[in-house]
N, C-alpha and C positions, 0 to 999 in steps of 0.2 A: 787597375789601370789596364796594363795592359792587355787584358780580359778580353774589359770593356773597348778599348783599341780591336783587337781582333773581332770582338762581333760584330760589330760596325763597319770593319774592311768588309766582312765575307756579304753582310747585306746590301754594303755598297756595289761591290762588284756585281754581284747577283740583279741588282737596279740598274747597272753600266747593261749590261747582258741584255736586259728584256729592251731597253734604251736603244741598244747597236739594230734592232729589228726595222728602228725608224728612219730611212735614209738622211733624212735631213740630219739628224741626231746622230749616226754615225760613229762622226769622226771626232767629236765632243766626248762622245761613250766608247771609245777606241784609247782615247789619249787620257781621260781621265781613271778609267779603268786599268790600265796597265800601272799608271801610278799607286792607283789602289789595292792592286796585285803586290805590285813589290811591298807597299807600306803594311800589307794585313801577312806575309810571309815572314818581313821582319819582325813583325810582333806576335806571332806565334814563334818563334824562336826562342825569343825571350821570357813570352809567357811559359814554356818550357822548361826554360832552364830556370826560371821564377820555381815552377812548384817543384822541381827535383832538389833547388836549395832549400827549400820547404818545408821538403820531405825528409833531407840527411839533418835538417838544424831539430827534426821532430826526433833523430836517433834511428830514421832507417833507411835502407841503401838506395833508395831513389823512391820517385812517384811509382814506377809501376810495385816494388817493394811494397809501396803502404797501402797500396789497394790490394793489395793481397792479405795484407794482413787482417782490413779492411772487409774483404770475403770472408775470411775465415774466422771474424768475428774478436779476432785480439785488440785491445788497444791500446797496449803496451808493448813496447817497443822490444825490451829484454825479455819480455815471454815469448815475443814472436822471435826471437834470432835461435831461439832455445827449438821451438815447434815447425820452423818454417822447411826444415829440408822435410821431414814428415808430410806434414800439408804439402808439401811439391811435388813427393813422390804417389801420394793418393788423387791428383787431382791429375796428375798424369800416364795412372792405371786407369782413372774412369774416364778421361779424354780417351785413353786407347781401346777402352772396351767399347764404348761408345760408335765410335769409327769400324770397328771390327763387327758390330751388330747391324750396320748402316748400311758395308759393303755385303753380307751376309744377304742383309733384304734386297738387296741390287741384285747380286748375283741368284738369285730367287725367281726373282723379276725375270731376270734375263732369262733363265732355263725354260723357265713358264712359257715368256712369249717364243723363244726358240723349239719347244715340242710344238704351240698350238700353229705355228711358220711352218715345223719340217712335214703337216699333214696337210697342204693346203701348195700343188706342184711351182705355179707361179711366185709364189713369199719364195718359196727357199731354194729355186733357181736364181730368180733376181738378185737374191741377196747377197750372192756370192759371185756374180756374171761380172762385175768391177773390175774385183780379188785375182778372179781367173783370166780375166782378158791380158791385164795387165803382165801378170805369171806368165800366160800361155805363147803370146803375140811374139814376144820375141827367140822360144824355142819352135815355135813355126817358119818364123824368117830361117833359122841357122838353116832348116831344110832346102831353104834354096841352095843350087849348085851355083848359080852367075845370079842375074839381077833380080828384084822382086819388086812388087808396089801391088801395095793394097786399095782397094775398090772400094771399101765399108764406106759409109756415111751416116750423118746423123739419123736418119730415118731406116738403115740396112746395118748393123752394126758389124762387130767381126763375126760374133760366135749368137746366131739367132735360134739357136736347137739347143734343147739340153735333155738329155737324158739322167736320173737319179740312180742313182746304183746301190746296194747296201743300206738299203732307208736310212738312206741318204746323209750316210758315210760319203761318199764320192759322188760329183758330176760330171756325166763327159759332157762338155760343152763343144757344138759344133759350127763347124760355120764352109765358106767357098767364097769370101769374099779379099783374096788375095791373086796376083797373077805372077807364076815365076819364068824366066827365061831360059829355054833347053840348052843342049850345045851346040846349035844351029841358029842362035839367036831368036828364036820363036818362040811369041808369049803362049803359054799356055792356064787355062783356070784351073788349077787347082783346091780341092778339099782338106778339110784338116778336121781330128779329134784330139781333142784336149781334157786328159781325165785329172781333174781337181779333189784335192782329200779336202773335203770340208772343215776337220778336227785338226790336221796340220798348217794347212791356208799354203799348201802348197804342189806343184805339179807331179802326178806319177806316172804320165807318157804321154808322148804325143804324136801322132801318125799321119803324116800328108801320104795323100793320094792324087791322080793327077784324073783331071774331071769335076765338073760339078755336080751336086746335090741334086738328087733327084725328089721330084714329090713324095 
């Protein structure tokens, strides 16, 4: 009974969602849909409890326990209890093995993609630009003895240039999109370099010098 009510409730809710697309029916769909959701959730709870009760009456610990027995092809609850742990260990080991194989495949695909990207200057430098900007910018700011002001924009990023070092193991990002105030209160444009370790994902060194970059 409750299973039937649950199915009908789900179908009714879906129908009300569709009906809510029409303005004339929206109010009706909203209120009756909410009632249907409440009834359906109650029915689902009762159905779940009933299924578990039936499974326990049949000699299993729960509905999940019964499904595991069916998965193992065992219909005798007593026999299932004696073999359950062995099956669960086997399934857990199989799941772990599948996850490890999936991870190995993903890692291999990632390594292949990185190998291809490393050969392309734009691909490799762009790959780490965001992380380098986030890590390098605060260190450039700390070089200011007084006030500073970034002058970068959407079309003029903080680090528009890059030099790839050691076959891609590190990248030196370069820019001049910042002004710093000297001891006399005058603003000067400074250029900066930030060497970023692509393996560790961290800053190796930051250098700041007065003046703009030359072409």
